[in-house]
C-alpha positions as CSV (number, residue, x, y, z in Angstrom):
1,M,104.7,81.6,100.1
2,S,104.4,80.6,103.6
3,E,106.2,83.8,104.9
4,L,103.1,85.9,103.4
5,D,100.6,83.3,105.1
6,D,102.4,83.7,108.6
7,F,102.4,87.5,108.3
8,L,98.7,87.4,107.5
9,D,97.8,84.9,110.1
10,Q,99.4,87.1,112.8
11,A,98.0,90.4,111.3
12,Y,94.5,89.1,111.1
13,V,94.4,87.6,114.6
14,G,90.8,88.5,115.8
15,L,89.9,90.5,113.1
16,E,87.9,89.9,109.8
17,R,88.9,92.8,107.6
18,L,92.1,95.2,107.6
19,S,92.6,98.1,105.5
20,S,95.3,98.3,102.9
21,A,96.9,101.0,105.1
22,D,96.9,98.9,108.0
23,L,98.4,95.9,106.2
24,Q,101.1,98.2,104.8
25,R,101.9,99.3,108.4
26,S,102.0,95.9,109.8
27,A,104.2,94.8,106.9
28,N,106.8,97.7,107.5
29,A,107.2,96.8,110.9
30,A,107.5,93.2,110.3
31,D,110.7,91.5,108.8
32,L,109.5,90.6,105.6
33,P,111.2,90.0,102.2
34,A,111.1,93.0,100.0
35,T,108.9,91.2,97.3
36,I,106.1,90.7,99.7
37,R,106.4,94.0,101.1
38,S,106.3,95.7,97.9
39,G,103.3,93.4,96.9
40,I,101.4,94.9,100.2
41,D,102.6,98.2,99.2
42,A,101.0,98.0,95.9
43,L,97.6,96.9,97.2
44,P,94.5,99.3,96.1
45,E,93.0,101.1,98.8
46,G,90.3,99.4,100.6
47,E,89.6,96.8,103.3
48,Y,90.6,93.3,102.6
49,A,89.5,89.7,104.3
50,Q,92.6,87.7,104.9
51,D,92.0,85.4,102.0
52,E,91.3,88.4,99.6
53,A,94.6,90.0,100.8
54,A,96.7,86.7,100.3
55,E,95.1,86.4,96.5
56,A,95.9,90.2,95.8
57,V,99.3,90.1,97.1
58,R,100.1,87.0,95.4
59,E,98.8,88.2,92.0
60,L,100.6,91.6,92.3
61,I,103.9,89.7,93.2
62,S,103.5,87.4,90.2
63,H,102.6,90.1,87.9
64,D,105.7,92.1,88.7
65,Q,108.3,89.0,87.9
């Protein structure tokens, strides 16, 4: 899922943590596949380090399939 990794790499430049709302706004502005956007939209409210966000989104996507 390199598109997710590429998106997160860009979103986290110079940042340690982002809120789920920040990730959702960035995802809506990016040209991401619907499955990745829906996984990001389903993130519970809170702040995430990049690896935490990647793991959570992957889990949400795999759970929906």
